[in-house]
C-alpha positions in Angstrom: -7.1 -16.6 37.7 -7.7 -15.1 41.1 -10.9 -13.1 41.9 -8.7 -10.0 42.4 -7.3 -10.5 38.9 -10.7 -10.9 37.5 -11.9 -7.7 39.2 -8.9 -5.8 37.9 -9.5 -7.1 34.4 -13.2 -6.1 34.6 -12.4 -2.6 36.0 -9.7 -2.0 33.3 -12.2 -2.9 30.5 -15.4 -1.7 32.2 -16.0 0.9 29.5 -15.8 -1.7 26.7 -18.0 -4.1 28.6 -20.7 -1.4 29.4 -20.6 -0.3 25.7 -21.0 -3.9 24.6 -23.9 -4.3 27.1 -25.5 -1.1 25.8 -25.3 -2.3 22.1 -26.8 -5.6 23.0 -29.6 -4.0 25.1 -30.5 -1.4 22.4 -30.5 -4.1 19.7 -32.8 -6.3 21.7 -35.1 -3.4 22.3 -35.3 -2.6 18.6 -36.0 -6.2 17.7 -38.8 -6.7 20.3 -40.3 -3.3 19.6 -40.3 -3.3 15.8 -39.9 -7.0 15.0 -42.5 -8.3 17.4 -44.5 -5.2 18.3 -44.0 -6.0 22.0 -43.5 -2.6 23.5 -43.6 -3.7 27.1 -41.0 -6.4 26.8 -38.9 -4.1 24.6 -38.2 -2.0 27.8 -36.6 -4.8 29.7 -33.2 -4.7 27.9 -33.1 -0.9 28.3 -33.7 -1.2 32.0 -30.8 -3.6 32.1 -28.6 -1.2 30.3 -29.5 1.7 32.7 -29.2 -0.6 35.8 -26.0 -2.3 35.0 -24.3 0.4 32.9 -26.0 3.7 33.6 -26.1 3.6 37.4 -22.3 2.7 37.8 -21.5 5.6 35.5 -23.7 8.0 37.4 -22.2 6.9 40.7 -18.7 7.5 39.3 -19.7 11.0 38.2 -21.4 11.7 41.5 -18.1 10.6 43.3 -16.2 13.2 41.2 -18.9 15.8 42.1 -18.5 15.1 45.8 -14.8 15.7 45.5 -15.4 18.9 43.6 -14.1 17.5 40.2 -16.5 19.4 37.9 -15.8 17.8 34.5 -17.6 18.2 31.3 -18.9 14.7 31.6 -21.3 16.0 34.3 -23.7 16.7 31.4 -23.8 13.0 30.6 -24.7 12.1 34.1 -27.5 14.6 34.2 -28.8 13.3 30.9 -28.9 9.7 32.2 -30.8 10.7 35.4 -33.2 12.9 33.5 -34.0 10.2 30.9 -34.9 7.8 33.8 -37.1 10.3 35.5 -38.9 11.1 32.2 -39.0 7.4 31.2 -37.1 8.1 28.0 -35.2 4.8 28.5 -33.9 4.5 24.9 -32.4 8.0 25.0 -30.8 7.2 28.4 -29.4 4.0 27.0 -27.9 5.8 24.1 -26.2 8.3 26.4 -24.7 5.3 28.4 -23.5 4.0 25.0 -22.0 7.4 24.2 -20.2 7.8 27.5 -18.8 4.3 27.8 -18.2 3.9 24.0 -16.4 7.2 24.1 -14.1 6.0 26.8 -13.6 2.7 25.0 -12.7 4.5 21.8 -10.3 6.7 23.7 -8.5 3.7 25.1 -8.3 2.1 21.6 -7.0 5.4 20.2 -4.3 5.6 22.8 -3.2 2.1 22.0 -3.3 3.0 18.3 -1.2 6.1 18.9 1.4 4.1 20.7 1.4 1.1 18.4 4.9 1.9 16.9 6.4 2.0 20.4 4.6 -1.2 21.4 5.8 -2.9 18.2 9.4 -1.9 19.1 8.9 -3.3 22.6 7.9 -6.7 21.2 11.0 -6.7 19.0 13.5 -6.4 21.9 15.3 -9.6 22.8 14.8 -11.0 26.3 18.5 -12.1 26.4 21.8 -10.9 25.1 24.9 -12.8 23.8 27.7 -12.1 26.2 31.2 -12.7 25.0 33.5 -14.3 27.5 36.9 -15.0 26.0 36.2 -17.1 22.9 32.8 -18.3 24.3 29.4 -16.8 23.9 26.8 -17.3 26.6 23.2 -16.0 26.8 22.4 -13.7 29.7 19.3 -11.8 30.9 19.3 -8.1 29.9 19.3 -7.2 33.6 22.6 -9.0 34.1 24.5 -6.9 31.5 27.0 -4.5 33.1 28.8 -1.5 31.7 31.9 -2.8 29.9 30.6 -6.2 29.0 31.3 -7.4 25.4 28.2 -8.5 23.6 27.7 -10.1 20.2 24.7 -8.9 18.1 23.8 -11.4 15.5 22.4 -10.5 12.0 18.8 -9.2 12.1 18.7 -9.0 15.9 17.8 -6.0 18.0 20.7 -4.4 19.8 20.1 -5.1 23.6 21.8 -2.0 25.1 23.6 1.2 24.1 27.2 0.6 23.3 30.2 1.0 21.0 31.2 -1.3 18.2 34.5 -3.2 19.0 34.6 -5.7 16.1 32.8 -6.0 12.8 31.5 -3.7 10.0 27.9 -3.5 9.0 24.7 -1.4 9.2 21.9 -0.9 11.6 18.3 0.3 11.2 17.7 3.0 13.8 14.5 4.4 12.3 12.3 3.3 15.2 14.5 5.4 17.5 15.6 8.4 15.5 12.8 8.8 13.0 15.4 8.9 10.2 14.7 6.2 7.5 18.3 5.4 6.8 20.6 2.4 7.5 23.5 3.7 9.6 27.0 2.4 8.9 28.7 0.7 11.9 32.4 0.0 12.3 34.7 -0.1 15.3 34.2 3.1 17.4 30.7 3.7 16.2 27.9 4.1 18.8 24.9 1.8 18.6 21.5 2.3 20.2 19.4 -0.3 22.0 16.4 -1.3 19.9 18.1 -0.7 16.6 18.1 -3.7 14.2 21.3 -5.2 13.0 22.0 -5.8 9.3 23.6 -8.8 7.6 26.8 -9.1 9.7 27.5 -9.9 13.3 28.9 -7.1 15.5 30.7 -7.2 18.8 29.9 -4.2 21.0 31.0 -3.0 24.4 28.0 -2.0 26.7 28.1 1.7 27.7 24.8 1.6 29.6 22.9 -1.0 31.5 19.6 -2.0 29.9 17.4 0.1 32.2 19.4 3.3 31.3 19.5 2.7 27.5 17.8 4.7 24.8 15.2 2.0 24.3 14.3 1.9 27.9 13.9 5.7 28.0 11.5 5.5 25.0 9.6 2.6 26.4 8.9 4.5 29.6 7.0 7.2 27.6 3.9 5.0 27.3 3.7 4.3 31.0 4.5 7.9 31.9 1.9 9.2 29.5 -0.8 6.9 30.9 0.1 7.8 34.5 -0.2 11.5 33.8 -3.5 11.4 32.0 -5.4 13.0 34.8 -3.3 16.2 34.3 -3.6 16.4 30.5 -7.3 17.5 30.3 -6.6 21.1 31.4 -7.3 22.5 28.0 -10.6 20.5 27.9 -11.5 21.9 31.4 -10.9 25.5 30.2 -13.2 24.9 27.2 -15.7 23.1 29.3 -15.8 26.0 31.7 -18.1 27.9 29.3 -19.5 24.9 27.3 -21.2 23.2 30.3 -23.0 26.3 31.5 -24.0 27.1 27.9 -25.5 23.6 27.4 -27.4 23.8 30.7 -28.7 27.2 29.9 -30.0 26.1 26.5 -31.6 23.0 28.0 -33.4 25.1 30.7 -34.4 27.7 28.0 -35.8 25.0 25.7 -37.8 23.6 28.7 -39.0 27.1 29.7 -40.3 28.1 26.3 -42.0 24.9 25.6 -43.0 23.6 29.0 -41.8 20.2 27.8 -39.1 18.6 29.9 -38.3 16.3 27.0 -36.6 19.3 25.3 -34.4 19.7 28.4 -33.3 16.1 27.9 -32.9 16.4 24.1 -30.5 19.4 24.6 -28.4 17.6 27.2 -28.2 14.4 25.1 -26.8 16.2 22.1 -24.6 18.3 24.3 -22.8 15.3 25.9 -19.2 16.6 25.3 -17.5 13.5 24.1 -15.3 15.4 21.7 -14.0 17.5 24.6 -13.4 14.5 26.8 -11.8 12.3 24.2 -10.2 14.3 21.4 -7.7 16.3 23.5 -6.2 13.4 25.5 -6.0 11.3 22.2 -4.1 14.2 20.5 -1.7 14.7 23.4 -0.9 11.0 23.8 -0.5 10.6 20.0 1.9 13.6 20.1 3.9 12.0 22.9 4.2 8.8 20.8 5.4 10.8 17.8 7.9 12.8 19.9 9.3 9.6 21.4 10.0 8.2 17.9 11.9 11.4 17.2 14.2 10.9 20.3 12.2 13.5 22.3 10.9 12.4 25.7 7.9 14.3 27.0 8.0 13.8 30.7 5.2 16.3 31.5 2.3 16.3 28.9 1.4 19.8 29.9 4.6 21.0 28.2 2.9 20.1 24.9 0.0 22.5 25.7 2.3 25.3 27.0 5.2 25.4 24.6 3.4 27.0 21.7 2.2 29.8 24.0 5.7 30.7 25.2 7.1 34.1 24.1 10.6 33.9 25.7 13.3 31.3 25.3 16.4 31.2 27.5 19.5 29.2 26.6 22.3 28.0 28.6 25.5 28.1 26.6 27.7 25.0 26.8 26.2 22.0 25.1 23.2 23.8 23.8 24.3 26.5 21.3 27.8 24.9 21.2 28.7 21.3 20.7 29.6 20.9 24.3 32.9 19.3 23.5 35.5 22.0 24.3 39.2 21.3 23.5 42.2 22.3 25.6 44.1 24.8 23.5 46.3 26.5 26.1 48.1 25.4 29.3 49.8 28.3 31.1 51.6 27.1 34.2 53.0 29.2 37.0 56.8 29.6 37.5 58.2 26.4 39.0 55.2 24.3 38.1 55.7 21.5 35.6 52.8 21.6 33.0 52.7 17.8 32.7 52.4 17.4 36.5 49.5 19.9 36.9 47.7 18.3 33.9 48.2 14.8 35.4 46.8 15.8 38.8 43.9 17.8 37.3 42.9 15.1 34.8 42.9 12.4 37.6 40.5 14.6 39.5 38.3 15.5 36.5 37.7 11.8 35.7 35.1 12.0 38.6 33.4 15.1 37.3 30.5 15.6 34.9 31.4 19.2 34.1 31.7 20.0 30.3 35.4 20.8 30.7 36.2 17.6 32.5 36.1 15.5 29.3 38.4 17.9 27.5 41.0 17.8 30.3 40.8 14.0 30.6 41.2 13.7 26.8 44.2 16.1 26.8 45.8 14.0 29.6 45.3 10.8 27.6 46.6 12.4 24.4 49.8 13.6 26.2 50.1 10.3 28.1 50.5 11.9 31.5 50.4 9.8 34.7 47.1 8.7 36.3 46.4 8.8 40.0 43.6 7.9 42.3 41.5 10.9 43.5 40.2 11.2 47.0 37.8 13.4 48.9 36.3 14.8 45.7 33.8 17.7 46.0 31.8 19.4 43.3 29.1 21.7 44.5 27.1 23.7 41.8 28.8 27.0 41.2 31.7 26.3 43.5 34.1 24.4 41.3 35.9 21.1 41.8 38.3 20.1 44.5 39.9 16.9 45.9 43.1 15.1 47.0 45.2 13.6 44.3 48.5 11.8 45.0 48.7 13.7 48.3 48.1 17.1 46.8 45.1 19.4 47.3 43.8 20.2 43.8 41.1 22.8 43.2 39.6 23.8 39.8 37.9 27.2 39.9 37.2 30.3 37.7 39.4 33.3 37.2 36.7 35.5 38.8 36.4 33.4 42.0 40.2 33.0 42.3 40.9 36.7 42.0 38.1 37.5 44.5 40.2 35.8 47.2 43.7 36.2 45.7 43.7 39.6 44.0 47.5 39.8 44.4 47.9 36.9 42.0 46.5 38.7 39.0 49.9 39.3 37.4 50.6 35.6 37.3 47.5 34.9 35.1 47.7 35.0 31.3 45.7 37.6 29.4 42.0 36.6 29.0 41.0 35.3 25.6 37.8 34.5 23.7 37.1 31.0 25.0 36.6 29.0 28.1 39.1 28.8 30.9 39.7 27.5 34.4 42.2 28.2 37.1 44.1 25.3 38.8 45.3 25.6 42.4 47.7 23.1 44.0 47.7 23.2 47.8 45.8 26.5 47.5 48.6 28.1 45.5 48.1 29.2 41.9 49.5 26.5 39.5 48.1 27.0 36.0 45.4 28.3 33.7 43.7 26.0 31.2 42.1 27.6 28.1 39.6 25.9 25.9 37.5 26.5 22.8 34.0 25.2 22.2 32.8 25.8 18.6 29.2 27.2 18.1 26.8 24.7 16.4 26.9 25.0 12.7 23.1 25.6 12.5 23.0 27.9 15.5 22.4 31.2 13.7 19.9 29.8 11.3 18.0 28.2 14.2 18.0 31.3 16.4 17.0 33.6 13.5 13.8 31.6 12.7 12.5 31.4 16.3 10.8 34.8 16.3 9.0 34.7 12.8 8.1 31.0 13.0 7.4 30.3 16.7 6.7 33.8 18.1 9.6 33.5 20.5 10.3 37.2 20.5 12.6 37.5 23.5 15.8 35.4 23.3 18.3 35.2 26.2 21.7 33.6 26.6 22.4 32.9 30.3 25.7 31.3 31.3 28.2 30.9 34.1 31.1 31.4 31.7 33.1 34.6 31.3 31.6 37.7 29.6 34.0 37.5 26.6 33.2 33.9 25.8 29.4 34.3 26.2 29.3 37.6 24.2 31.4 36.0 21.4 28.9 33.1 21.1 25.9 35.5 21.3 27.3 37.5 18.4 28.0 34.3 16.4 24.4 33.0 16.7 22.5 36.4 16.9 21.3 36.7 20.5 21.1 40.2 21.9 20.2 39.6 25.6 23.3 38.2 27.3 23.9 37.3 31.0 27.4 36.0 31.7 29.1 34.8 34.9 25.8 33.7 36.4 25.7 31.3 39.3 22.8 28.7 39.5 21.0 31.0 42.0 21.4 34.0 39.6 20.1 31.9 36.7 17.1 31.0 38.8 16.4 34.7 39.5 16.5 35.5 35.8 14.2 32.7 34.8 11.7 33.6 37.6 11.7 37.2 36.5 11.2 36.3 32.8 8.5 33.7 33.6 6.6 36.3 35.7 6.5 38.5 32.6 5.5 35.9 30.1 5.6 32.1 29.6 9.2 30.8 29.1 11.2 27.9 27.7 14.6 27.2 29.3 17.1 25.0 27.5 20.1 23.6 29.4 22.2 20.5 29.8 24.2 20.9 33.0 23.6 19.9 36.6 23.5 23.5 37.6 20.6 24.0 35.2 18.1 22.0 37.2 16.7 24.9 39.3 16.2 27.0 36.1 14.5 24.0 34.3 12.0 23.6 37.2 11.3 27.4 37.3 10.6 27.9 33.6 7.1 27.3 32.1 8.7 24.5 29.9 12.1 23.1 30.8 14.0 21.3 28.1 17.0 19.1 29.0 19.5 18.8 26.1 21.2 15.4 26.0 21.7 13.1 29.0 24.7 14.7 30.8 23.0 14.5 34.2 20.2 12.5 35.8 19.5 15.5 38.0 18.9 17.7 34.9 16.6 15.2 33.1 14.6 14.6 36.3 14.0 18.4 36.6 13.0 18.8 32.9 9.6 18.6 31.3 11.1 17.5 28.0 14.3 15.6 27.4 16.1 15.8 24.0 18.0 12.6 23.7 20.1 13.7 20.7 22.1 16.9 21.2 20.6 18.7 18.2 18.9 22.0 17.8 16.8 20.4 15.1 15.1 18.3 17.8 14.1 21.4 19.7 12.5 22.7 16.6 10.7 19.4 16.1 9.3 19.6 19.6 8.0 23.1 19.0 6.3 21.9 15.8 4.8 18.9 17.5 3.5 21.1 20.3 1.9 23.5 17.8 0.5 20.7 15.7 -1.0 19.0 18.8 -2.8 22.2 19.9 -4.1 22.7 16.4 -5.4 19.2 16.0 -6.8 19.1 19.6 -8.6 22.4 19.1 -9.9 21.4 15.7 -11.4 18.2 17.1 -12.8 19.7 20.3 -14.1 23.0 18.9 -15.3 21.4 15.7 -17.2 18.8 17.7 -18.5 21.4 20.2 -19.7 23.6 17.3 -21.6 20.8 15.8 -23.1 19.9 19.2 -24.2 23.6 19.7 -25.8 23.5 16.3 -27.6 20.3 17.3 -28.6 21.9 20.6 -30.3 24.7 18.7 -32.4 22.2 16.8 -33.2 20.4 20.1 -34.3 23.7 21.7 -36.6 24.3 18.8 -38.1 20.9 19.2 -36.7 19.6 15.9 -34.4 17.0 17.4 -35.8 14.4 19.8 -33.5 12.8 22.4 -32.9 9.6 20.5 -31.9 11.3 17.3 -29.8 13.7 19.3 -27.9 10.8 20.8 -27.3 9.3 17.3 -26.1 12.7 16.0 -23.7 13.0 19.0 -22.2 9.5 18.2 -21.4 10.7 14.7 -19.7 13.8 16.1 -17.7 11.6 18.5 -16.3 9.5 15.6 -15.4 12.6 13.7 -13.5 14.1 16.7 -11.6 11.0 17.5 -10.5 10.3 13.9 -9.2 13.8 13.6 -7.4 13.7 16.9 -5.6 10.5 15.8 -3.7 12.5 13.2 -1.5 13.8 16.0 0.3 10.5 16.1 1.1 10.5 12.3 4.4 12.0 11.3 4.1 14.8 8.7 6.6 15.2 5.8 8.8 17.6 7.8 9.0 18.6 11.4 11.5 21.4 11.2 11.7 24.5 9.0 15.1 26.1 9.2 18.3 25.6 7.3 20.8 23.2 8.8 23.8 24.8 7.1 
């Protein structure tokens, strides 16, 4: 092992090492002081603790102070320095133990909160069984490509997301979905990476490479949570803004009324805010772990703090309050235009698009067995529609509104508007056809919407969509939303979200590429599904399963996290303030104050760990 590796290992585990040194030093002090009555020699191990453990901690806190990072752990640094100046070495050593031990407990708690995900990571295979003709060869996960055929043997973990091609059986997806059921699998069924196969072998076709699979997304939560830890103490900093001055004021008051600087030290020792420093991060990271097991990826931990304070929720329409799978129900072609030709050209172009209507058009073309062509020069800018060259023809897909804005004379050629989605097709810049679609509202949409105000205090609900007024109003009436904004471009959506966010904290839920600006502007942006990498990168929270129930679960996880974090932090602080009162009165010497603070720390951390435990239910509305 290189010296750099040794230093990295030491730095990574420095809190545990300092805590271990503190325990050994304090134990030796007690043995020599009470066992052998050698008071002078009993000070040596305490000096060692303060020299090897206390000084590094004080320098670390001083570095933060120089960089204007005024954390609540400043009290611990003052306590250590004060104990050395007053020659209260045992009290100082106990503060070193509290601070380093608290950090070590936090690291253990974080590992404990993420244990289910880490267990899943260990269960993943390093290789997959690729089927080539009649042969099976083992390949590295990184070598799997979309379209490869893979065999999943009994009791193995599925290596990538895919679709069953051969075989019938069951898979255990509980680690990924949170549902304790064995899911039936037969040809055509989707399978998730990380799920455990049952008794029979299955042949699947890979639909995602390993790094884009469900398992990889969940595994990334641990790393992302650890990387963002410096940002997740904002709630602690707000609480510490009044706690730290209060503790210093009480310490100075105790010293002033007694004239004894030992009381100043006693107050600071019992005031060391370990519950504040540890409990909130543990609760947040535990909640991130719980959410990941429910197919909810928390990309920004601050979303957990913010969501329960939001008063406004804004929905995009397609794919959120609807199933996002519209069906082509009407094809009205212009005079002289063959319906099959315009469908063939449009479907060939739409194969390159990620718009919600693209899949419906392609599916309709497949069902009607129209010709397929190679599309060229494809362009799809947000809010501007789709265009390209197909089989030598210029094909453009746009909306009725945009088409009539430039071709008002063509209005008589268009069919009457209907309740539903539609798009207008132009061939060589001439009107060719109107496609009409229907996208059914989610079955639980009305029940979900109706419970948001009484259960989550989301009193202002908006439906914002780029679709036509008739379609958006129809959906709003079906699910029970009063505030409707139809025909909105991405820029107009952004204006609405900015306006609402200025008035009160907002949640925005969307699933399209053109939702990215709104997701970034909202207080909490929730990307629904994985329709676009752009959308998921812009979002604070990604719901991997397109289910309103998962949004409700996220809201409950957020509320539960805040409750547990505040219980732990405020409960620990209240006990500390009580102890400070005894210290001010001279009834709690520094050593016993440190012992009391250690007990408070254990209480706070154990309570915060509850955030990682799944309750009996995480949603509270009817799915019917």
